[in-house]
Backbone as CSV, one residue per row, in Angstrom:
resi,resn,N_x,N_y,N_z,CA_x,CA_y,CA_z,C_x,C_y,C_z
1,MET,10.687,-2.829,7.318,9.592,-2.220,8.064,9.364,-0.801,7.554
2,PHE,8.093,-0.429,7.442,7.711,0.888,6.950,6.745,1.537,7.945
3,THR,6.388,2.787,7.668,5.468,3.501,8.557,4.134,3.820,7.896
4,GLY,4.054,3.676,6.572,2.821,4.026,5.882,2.706,5.502,5.569
5,LEU,3.796,6.249,5.739,3.823,7.664,5.358,4.541,7.768,4.014
6,ILE,3.805,8.134,2.986,4.340,8.124,1.635,5.403,9.209,1.479
7,THR,6.554,8.803,0.944,7.672,9.720,0.760,7.577,10.455,-0.570
8,GLU,7.090,9.749,-1.573,7.002,10.360,-2.904,5.952,9.639,-3.738
9,LEU,5.305,10.402,-4.600,4.401,9.830,-5.595,5.200,9.668,-6.881
10,GLY,5.599,8.430,-7.169,6.379,8.156,-8.364,5.478,7.707,-9.500
11,SER,6.103,7.208,-10.565,5.314,6.719,-11.693,6.077,5.599,-12.393
12,ILE,5.320,4.720,-13.022,5.901,3.598,-13.757,6.304,4.073,-15.146
13,THR,7.575,3.875,-15.511,8.045,4.305,-16.825,8.220,3.141,-17.793
14,ALA,8.364,1.920,-17.258,8.490,0.752,-18.137,8.143,-0.508,-17.359
15,ILE,7.600,-1.490,-18.073,7.299,-2.805,-17.498,7.789,-3.862,-18.474
16,GLU,8.646,-4.728,-17.976,9.141,-5.840,-18.790,8.652,-7.140,-18.157
17,LYS,7.774,-7.841,-18.849,7.179,-9.056,-18.298,7.892,-10.293,-18.827
18,ASN,8.224,-11.191,-17.895,8.822,-12.476,-18.232,7.882,-13.586,-17.768
19,GLU,8.285,-14.840,-17.924,7.421,-15.952,-17.541,7.203,-16.019,-16.040
20,THR,8.234,-15.750,-15.257,8.129,-15.918,-13.807,8.212,-14.615,-13.036
21,SER,8.422,-13.509,-13.745,8.550,-12.238,-13.042,8.325,-11.081,-13.996
22,ALA,8.319,-9.891,-13.429,8.263,-8.669,-14.227,9.277,-7.701,-13.642
23,ILE,9.774,-6.827,-14.475,10.685,-5.785,-14.017,9.991,-4.446,-14.187
24,PHE,9.813,-3.735,-13.075,9.220,-2.406,-13.108,10.339,-1.369,-13.081
25,THR,10.265,-0.397,-13.954,11.133,0.775,-13.868,10.282,1.922,-13.335
26,ILE,10.762,2.524,-12.255,9.951,3.497,-11.524,10.671,4.839,-11.462
27,ASN,9.990,5.880,-11.898,10.533,7.229,-11.823,10.325,7.767,-10.407
28,ALA,11.415,8.101,-9.756,11.361,8.599,-8.380,12.412,9.682,-8.208
29,PRO,12.194,10.856,-8.809,13.231,11.900,-8.798,13.630,12.364,-7.403
30,GLY,12.717,12.313,-6.459,13.044,12.759,-5.110,13.764,11.718,-4.280
31,LEU,13.555,10.439,-4.597,14.099,9.354,-3.774,15.284,8.638,-4.397
32,SER,15.444,8.745,-5.704,16.429,7.908,-6.387,17.836,8.071,-5.821
33,SER,18.177,9.282,-5.369,19.525,9.505,-4.830,19.711,8.850,-3.464
34,GLU,18.606,8.486,-2.808,18.676,7.866,-1.482,18.601,6.343,-1.541
35,ILE,18.312,5.806,-2.719,18.135,4.365,-2.870,19.440,3.717,-3.326
36,ALA,19.785,2.611,-2.690,20.937,1.808,-3.119,20.432,0.447,-3.575
37,VAL,21.184,-0.200,-4.429,20.821,-1.549,-4.869,20.692,-2.455,-3.647
38,GLY,19.589,-3.176,-3.569,19.323,-4.044,-2.426,18.415,-3.441,-1.388
39,ASP,18.157,-2.130,-1.492,17.270,-1.482,-0.530,15.820,-1.924,-0.736
40,SER,15.070,-1.949,0.360,13.636,-2.226,0.302,12.882,-0.923,0.042
41,VAL,11.956,-0.977,-0.890,11.105,0.171,-1.201,9.670,-0.334,-1.269
42,ALA,8.782,0.323,-0.543,7.365,-0.030,-0.627,6.765,0.671,-1.838
43,VAL,6.209,-0.121,-2.748,5.570,0.393,-3.958,4.096,0.031,-3.872
44,ASN,3.253,1.035,-3.661,1.830,0.790,-3.395,1.652,-0.223,-2.267
45,GLY,2.537,-0.135,-1.280,2.405,-0.990,-0.106,3.050,-2.354,-0.234
46,VAL,3.658,-2.644,-1.376,4.313,-3.940,-1.586,5.818,-3.748,-1.423
47,CYS,6.413,-4.507,-0.531,7.850,-4.398,-0.301,8.606,-5.027,-1.473
48,LEU,9.330,-4.191,-2.217,10.130,-4.649,-3.336,11.593,-4.288,-3.094
49,THR,12.493,-4.949,-3.798,13.924,-4.701,-3.665,14.438,-3.975,-4.900
50,ALA,15.132,-2.873,-4.679,15.722,-2.125,-5.786,16.856,-2.949,-6.393
51,THR,16.794,-3.164,-7.690,17.815,-3.982,-8.361,18.803,-3.152,-9.173
52,SER,18.414,-1.930,-9.512,19.347,-1.024,-10.189,18.842,0.399,-10.034
53,ILE,19.756,1.347,-10.141,19.414,2.767,-10.064,20.073,3.459,-11.235
54,SER,19.310,4.313,-11.920,19.850,5.047,-13.064,19.206,6.425,-13.097
55,GLY,19.983,7.431,-12.703,19.463,8.791,-12.706,18.283,8.942,-11.761
56,ARG,17.138,9.275,-12.320,15.939,9.518,-11.522,15.068,8.284,-11.357
57,THR,15.515,7.140,-11.869,14.698,5.930,-11.832,15.408,4.788,-11.120
58,PHE,14.614,3.816,-10.678,15.155,2.562,-10.170,14.303,1.419,-10.704
59,THR,14.861,0.218,-10.683,14.105,-0.949,-11.131,13.896,-1.899,-9.962
60,ALA,12.836,-2.694,-10.062,12.534,-3.705,-9.056,11.920,-4.906,-9.745
61,ASP,12.335,-6.098,-9.317,11.752,-7.330,-9.832,10.478,-7.648,-9.060
62,VAL,9.454,-8.058,-9.772,8.179,-8.430,-9.156,7.844,-9.848,-9.596
63,MET,7.733,-10.759,-8.638,7.434,-12.143,-8.966,5.988,-12.287,-9.447
64,VAL,5.750,-13.324,-10.238,4.405,-13.563,-10.767,3.390,-13.710,-9.638
65,GLN,3.782,-14.402,-8.556,2.875,-14.583,-7.432,2.486,-13.242,-6.814
66,THR,3.448,-12.317,-6.727,3.164,-10.983,-6.193,2.177,-10.253,-7.091
67,LEU,2.360,-10.380,-8.387,1.414,-9.751,-9.316,0.018,-10.340,-9.153
68,ALA,-0.052,-11.639,-8.922,-1.353,-12.306,-8.807,-2.069,-11.954,-7.513
69,LEU,-1.307,-11.664,-6.466,-1.902,-11.469,-5.139,-2.047,-10.009,-4.736
70,THR,-1.603,-9.079,-5.575,-1.669,-7.659,-5.223,-2.254,-6.860,-6.382
71,SER,-2.483,-5.581,-6.112,-3.022,-4.707,-7.155,-1.963,-4.283,-8.162
72,LEU,-0.711,-4.727,-7.976,0.313,-4.418,-8.972,-0.020,-5.034,-10.323
73,SER,-0.939,-5.997,-10.321,-1.359,-6.615,-11.584,-2.042,-5.619,-12.511
74,GLN,-2.609,-4.530,-11.979,-3.306,-3.548,-12.814,-2.422,-2.352,-13.177
75,ILE,-1.172,-2.388,-12.707,-0.250,-1.294,-12.989,0.091,-1.252,-14.482
76,MET,0.131,-0.042,-15.032,0.509,0.161,-16.427,1.572,1.244,-16.496
77,VAL,2.225,1.346,-17.635,3.163,2.445,-17.835,2.399,3.763,-17.683
78,GLY,2.942,4.638,-16.853,2.282,5.908,-16.572,1.505,5.919,-15.278
79,SER,1.257,4.739,-14.702,0.499,4.677,-13.453,1.267,5.362,-12.312
80,PRO,0.561,6.175,-11.506,1.214,6.749,-10.325,1.320,5.685,-9.231
81,VAL,2.425,5.682,-8.494,2.624,4.705,-7.432,3.139,5.396,-6.172
82,ASN,2.628,4.935,-5.036,3.066,5.455,-3.746,4.385,4.797,-3.356
83,LEU,5.356,5.605,-2.963,6.682,5.098,-2.629,7.065,5.472,-1.202
84,GLU,7.693,4.518,-0.516,8.238,4.783,0.814,9.501,3.959,1.006
85,LEU,10.537,4.600,1.512,11.752,3.885,1.874,11.561,3.230,3.231
86,ALA,12.374,2.230,3.522,12.282,1.550,4.813,12.492,2.541,5.951
87,ALA,11.791,2.298,7.068,11.872,3.189,8.225,13.260,3.142,8.855
88,GLN,13.667,4.270,9.430,14.919,4.350,10.168,14.615,4.428,11.655
89,LEU,15.424,3.774,12.469,15.166,3.726,13.902,15.330,5.076,14.579
90,ASN,16.060,5.988,13.953,16.281,7.289,14.576,15.267,8.340,14.132
91,ALA,14.216,7.903,13.433,13.188,8.834,12.961,11.891,8.633,13.739
92,ARG,11.039,9.657,13.721,9.748,9.555,14.388,8.862,8.542,13.664
93,MET,8.089,7.792,14.436,7.154,6.802,13.887,5.814,7.500,13.688
94,GLY,5.630,8.094,12.511,4.449,8.918,12.296,3.199,8.145,11.921
95,GLY,3.351,6.966,11.339,2.180,6.199,10.922,1.954,5.038,11.866
96,HIS,2.064,3.809,11.347,2.019,2.628,12.205,2.948,1.572,11.593
97,MET,3.154,0.468,12.277,4.073,-0.554,11.788,3.503,-1.241,10.550
98,VAL,4.182,-1.062,9.432,3.765,-1.636,8.155,4.892,-2.522,7.650
99,GLN,4.569,-3.737,7.255,5.587,-4.684,6.819,5.824,-4.681,5.311
100,GLY,4.843,-4.204,4.557,4.953,-4.313,3.106,4.534,-5.680,2.603
101,HIS,3.853,-6.448,3.475,3.345,-7.771,3.118,1.824,-7.661,2.963
102,VAL,1.377,-7.615,1.751,-0.041,-7.376,1.467,-0.874,-8.578,1.882
103,ASP,-1.949,-8.320,2.620,-2.832,-9.391,3.097,-3.945,-9.722,2.116
104,GLY,-4.272,-8.788,1.263,-5.350,-9.020,0.314,-5.577,-7.798,-0.554
105,VAL,-6.459,-7.964,-1.525,-6.776,-6.878,-2.453,-8.236,-6.497,-2.271
106,ALA,-8.469,-5.215,-2.050,-9.823,-4.699,-1.892,-10.255,-4.021,-3.193
107,THR,-11.536,-3.691,-3.255,-12.080,-3.011,-4.427,-12.596,-1.648,-4.024
108,VAL,-12.216,-0.638,-4.780,-12.687,0.722,-4.505,-14.186,0.797,-4.793
109,VAL,-14.926,1.324,-3.822,-16.369,1.494,-3.992,-16.680,2.925,-4.410
110,GLY,-16.002,3.880,-3.784,-16.262,5.270,-4.153,-15.367,6.248,-3.435
111,LEU,-15.189,7.409,-4.061,-14.467,8.527,-3.462,-15.376,9.739,-3.571
112,THR,-15.838,10.224,-2.402,-16.793,11.330,-2.370,-16.111,12.576,-1.841
113,PRO,-15.913,13.592,-2.680,-15.231,14.809,-2.229,-16.065,15.577,-1.203
114,GLY,-15.369,16.297,-0.314,-16.013,17.177,0.647,-15.238,18.471,0.732
115,ASP,-15.694,19.398,1.590,-15.016,20.691,1.713,-13.603,20.540,2.272
116,LYS,-13.475,19.735,3.335,-12.169,19.562,3.970,-11.707,18.115,3.982
117,TRP,-12.639,17.198,3.800,-12.318,15.778,3.836,-12.956,15.095,2.646
118,ALA,-12.370,14.014,2.196,-12.976,13.180,1.168,-13.286,11.824,1.790
119,LYS,-14.442,11.285,1.460,-14.853,9.979,1.965,-14.418,8.912,0.973
120,PHE,-13.659,7.937,1.466,-13.122,6.890,0.609,-13.633,5.553,1.107
121,ASP,-14.388,4.848,0.263,-14.992,3.565,0.638,-14.376,2.444,-0.172
122,ILE,-14.034,1.343,0.517,-13.524,0.166,-0.181,-14.216,-1.083,0.364
123,SER,-14.364,-2.053,-0.511,-14.924,-3.352,-0.131,-13.763,-4.306,0.107
124,VAL,-13.625,-4.768,1.349,-12.481,-5.608,1.702,-12.866,-7.087,1.647
125,PRO,-11.894,-7.958,1.404,-12.188,-9.392,1.446,-12.745,-9.781,2.814
126,LYS,-13.743,-10.646,2.810,-14.439,-11.007,4.045,-13.493,-11.541,5.110
127,HIS,-12.479,-12.317,4.713,-11.597,-12.938,5.701,-10.701,-11.925,6.406
128,LEU,-10.622,-10.700,5.885,-9.814,-9.667,6.533,-10.621,-8.780,7.476
129,SER,-11.931,-8.843,7.371,-12.785,-7.939,8.153,-12.559,-8.061,9.656
130,LYS,-12.257,-9.280,10.121,-12.110,-9.495,11.558,-10.892,-8.784,12.135
131,TYR,-9.949,-8.393,11.288,-8.746,-7.714,11.760,-8.891,-6.189,11.768
132,ILE,-10.027,-5.695,11.314,-10.216,-4.253,11.140,-11.171,-3.735,12.209
133,VAL,-10.764,-2.681,12.909,-11.584,-2.100,13.969,-11.724,-0.602,13.752
134,ASN,-12.829,-0.058,14.228,-13.032,1.387,14.180,-11.916,2.110,14.898
135,GLN,-11.420,3.162,14.288,-10.322,3.980,14.815,-8.996,3.235,14.853
136,GLY,-8.955,2.039,14.280,-7.706,1.301,14.189,-6.935,1.697,12.941
137,SER,-5.728,1.170,12.824,-4.872,1.480,11.680,-5.061,0.460,10.570
138,ILE,-4.943,0.937,9.350,-4.964,0.070,8.183,-4.046,0.682,7.130
139,CYS,-3.484,-0.160,6.298,-2.578,0.311,5.247,-3.224,0.037,3.894
140,LEU,-3.487,1.095,3.134,-4.100,0.982,1.813,-3.130,1.506,0.765
141,ASP,-2.694,0.639,-0.133,-1.702,0.997,-1.152,-0.480,1.664,-0.523
142,GLY,-0.105,1.170,0.664,1.079,1.674,1.336,0.858,2.873,2.220
143,ILE,-0.386,3.341,2.329,-0.685,4.553,3.095,-1.285,4.178,4.444
144,SER,-0.685,4.663,5.508,-1.221,4.441,6.849,-2.429,5.335,7.059
145,LEU,-3.583,4.718,7.310,-4.827,5.461,7.484,-5.575,4.946,8.707
146,THR,-6.487,5.770,9.203,-7.323,5.403,10.348,-8.710,5.010,9.854
147,VAL,-9.177,3.867,10.298,-10.512,3.401,9.902,-11.565,4.305,10.524
148,GLY,-12.438,4.846,9.688,-13.482,5.743,10.181,-14.781,5.015,10.472
149,GLU,-15.181,4.147,9.570,-16.427,3.394,9.728,-16.248,2.001,9.144
150,ILE,-17.027,1.057,9.695,-17.032,-0.305,9.166,-18.479,-0.738,8.984
151,ASN,-18.804,-1.234,7.812,-20.118,-1.809,7.563,-19.929,-3.316,7.413
152,ASP,-20.144,-4.047,8.508,-19.894,-5.483,8.498,-20.860,-6.244,7.598
153,ALA,-22.025,-5.653,7.328,-23.013,-6.345,6.500,-22.492,-6.573,5.083
154,ASN,-21.716,-5.620,4.574,-21.204,-5.775,3.206,-19.687,-5.651,3.124
155,ASN,-19.016,-5.703,4.305,-17.547,-5.665,4.371,-16.958,-4.425,3.698
156,VAL,-17.616,-3.306,3.888,-17.131,-2.034,3.355,-16.591,-1.190,4.501
157,LEU,-15.384,-0.664,4.313,-14.847,0.251,5.324,-14.657,1.616,4.698
158,THR,-14.733,2.612,5.569,-14.607,4.001,5.144,-13.432,4.639,5.850
159,VAL,-12.626,5.353,5.099,-11.592,6.203,5.677,-11.833,7.613,5.157
160,TRP,-11.371,8.587,5.940,-11.540,9.987,5.557,-10.174,10.542,5.191
161,LEU,-10.092,11.164,4.031,-8.820,11.613,3.492,-8.722,13.134,3.513
162,ILE,-7.599,13.629,4.028,-7.357,15.065,4.014,-6.794,15.454,2.652
163,PRO,-6.892,16.736,2.274,-6.389,17.165,0.964,-4.928,16.796,0.725
164,GLU,-4.093,16.844,1.758,-2.680,16.512,1.589,-2.499,15.068,1.136
165,THR,-3.301,14.150,1.686,-3.219,12.746,1.286,-3.634,12.580,-0.166
166,LEU,-4.681,13.265,-0.566,-5.145,13.174,-1.952,-4.124,13.756,-2.921
167,GLU,-3.453,14.820,-2.498,-2.505,15.502,-3.377,-1.202,14.725,-3.546
168,ASN,-0.791,14.006,-2.495,0.533,13.391,-2.483,0.530,11.868,-2.608
169,THR,-0.623,11.278,-2.910,-0.709,9.833,-3.105,-1.536,9.553,-4.361
170,ASN,-1.672,8.274,-4.680,-2.422,7.899,-5.883,-3.916,7.714,-5.638
171,LEU,-4.377,7.928,-4.398,-5.781,7.618,-4.100,-6.757,8.456,-4.914
172,SER,-6.382,9.697,-5.238,-7.300,10.563,-5.989,-7.485,10.082,-7.423
173,THR,-6.606,9.186,-7.887,-6.703,8.701,-9.272,-7.532,7.427,-9.391
174,LEU,-7.875,6.826,-8.242,-8.592,5.550,-8.276,-10.074,5.762,-8.538
175,LEU,-10.666,4.821,-9.244,-12.075,4.874,-9.611,-12.792,3.648,-9.062
176,PRO,-14.125,3.710,-8.892,-14.869,2.525,-8.463,-14.562,1.327,-9.348
177,GLY,-14.252,0.206,-8.694,-13.882,-1.003,-9.409,-12.388,-1.247,-9.444
178,ASP,-11.591,-0.199,-9.192,-10.144,-0.384,-9.151,-9.749,-1.192,-7.923
179,LEU,-8.611,-1.857,-8.030,-8.095,-2.672,-6.936,-7.124,-1.867,-6.093
180,ILE,-7.044,-2.221,-4.807,-6.148,-1.525,-3.895,-5.601,-2.530,-2.883
181,ASN,-4.299,-2.433,-2.605,-3.658,-3.351,-1.672,-4.049,-3.031,-0.234
182,VAL,-4.272,-4.092,0.545,-4.638,-3.941,1.951,-3.652,-4.720,2.813
183,GLU,-3.098,-4.049,3.808,-2.333,-4.727,4.853,-2.966,-4.358,6.190
184,VAL,-3.478,-5.354,6.889,-4.103,-5.096,8.185,-3.022,-4.964,9.248
185,ASP,-3.416,-4.492,10.404,-2.477,-4.309,11.513,-1.919,-5.666,11.938
186,VAL,-0.608,-5.822,11.860,0.023,-7.108,12.164,-0.227,-7.526,13.618
187,LEU,-0.443,-6.575,14.505,-0.683,-6.918,15.915,-1.951,-7.756,16.070
188,ALA,-2.965,-7.466,15.257,-4.206,-8.235,15.328,-3.966,-9.690,14.952
189,LYS,-3.100,-9.917,13.975,-2.812,-11.290,13.545,-2.014,-12.045,14.603
190,TYR,-1.120,-11.345,15.299,-0.373,-11.987,16.375,-1.299,-12.375,17.526
191,VAL,-2.239,-11.503,17.854,-3.197,-11.808,18.925,-4.015,-13.032,18.560
192,GLU,-4.480,-13.088,17.321,-5.258,-14.244,16.868,-4.446,-15.525,16.993
193,ARG,-3.197,-15.471,16.590,-2.327,-16.644,16.637,-2.093,-17.095,18.081
194,LEU,-1.876,-16.150,18.975,-1.666,-16.474,20.379,-2.891,-17.142,21.001
195,LEU,-4.073,-16.574,20.682,-5.309,-17.139,21.223,-5.568,-18.519,20.665
196,ASP,-5.213,-18.730,19.408,-5.481,-20.012,18.759,-4.519,-21.102,19.219
197,LYS,-3.255,-20.733,19.436,-2.228,-21.724,19.733,-1.742,-21.709,21.187
198,GLY,-2.188,-20.722,21.947,-1.648,-20.547,23.292,-1.864,-21.714,24.232
199,ASP,-3.002,-22.403,24.120,-3.327,-23.486,25.043,-3.066,-24.851,24.429
200,LYS,-2.405,-24.883,23.263,-2.217,-26.178,22.586,-0.780,-26.648,22.722
């Protein structure tokens, strides 16, 4: 379980692709000393398991299916990645409940700078739109954000980003057409399941 509050902006230093998986080597100088083999680490919102630690880097195996279903498929050596360690029960819950289980991949529509806020628009898959509400929580590339606007006609949602978010995450590097991982609020999915199966 994660909170969607990014701990560090790391970077990919190596990618080794095999037939059924890939191995990512991730530079995380601030977090590497806190990671143990077997720990869960959210990488751009995808829950991965640390398989080795060496100095300032750690490695994680990524299955082919994960690459196919998430934006990790566009990751290259040098790409910045949002990193978060699993939440601790004795810490404040600053974001919202994030599982690291990506529900779909959205497409960046635009990032419009402002004096104090930046407007970030993404086109979400139609089947996820029903789980997204104004002022509700959403996780984009592992970042807990508040939905600012929803345009149901074209399935575009808008979030507003403060300078700190732009400075400490990879969102400022994304361009129109880039892919971004989306995890909707798990509570909405539980409600849907209860309503669908409750009387059966």
